[in-house]
C-alpha positions in Angstrom: 9.7 -9.0 -7.2 6.1 -7.9 -7.9 5.3 -11.7 -7.1 5.6 -10.4 -3.4 3.6 -7.3 -3.8 0.1 -7.3 -2.4 -2.3 -7.2 -5.2 -5.5 -5.0 -5.4 -7.5 -7.6 -4.1 -6.0 -8.0 -1.1 -6.4 -4.7 -0.1 -9.0 -3.3 1.7 -9.9 0.3 3.7 -8.9 0.1 7.2 -6.3 -2.6 7.0 -2.6 -2.1 8.1 0.2 -1.6 5.6 3.8 -0.6 5.1 4.2 2.0 1.8 7.3 3.5 0.1 6.7 6.9 -0.5 8.4 9.1 -3.7 11.0 10.1 -1.3 12.0 6.2 -0.5 10.5 6.7 3.3 9.0 3.3 4.4 6.1 4.1 6.8 3.1 2.2 8.3 -0.5 3.2 8.4 -4.2 2.5 7.4 -5.6 2.1 4.2 -8.0 5.1 3.5 -8.1 4.6 -0.3 -6.6 2.4 -2.9 -5.6 4.5 -5.8 -4.6 2.2 -8.5 -7.2 0.7 -10.9 -5.1 -2.4 -12.0 -5.1 -5.7 -10.0 -1.3 -5.2 -10.0 1.6 -3.1 -10.4 5.3 -4.1 -10.8 6.2 -1.1 -7.7 3.4 -1.8 -6.0 -0.4 -0.6 -5.7 -0.7 2.8 -5.0 -2.8 3.9 -1.5 -3.6 6.9 0.2 -3.4 6.2 3.9 -5.7 7.8 6.6 -3.1 10.2 7.7 -2.8 11.6 4.2 0.3 10.1 3.2 0.5 8.4 -0.3 2.6 5.3 -1.5 3.0 1.8 -2.8 2.2 -1.1 -0.7 5.4 -3.0 -0.1 3.6 -5.2 2.4 0.9 -6.0 4.2 1.0 -5.5 8.3 2.4 -5.3 10.7 -0.7 -6.3 12.6 -1.1 -3.7 15.7 
């Protein structure tokens, strides 16, 4: 599954992503900060959205 997840190198501040929060909810927002130092993570790269929500990136987009 991790092969399908975006890597840290693919994520840039301001891009739209779908994240999964700890409670399992999935939300879409703009990346405010990338929090994972490693290039990859088996559950997805941890980010903080501009809205303040934190979660692991499951996919890039959808385009707005």
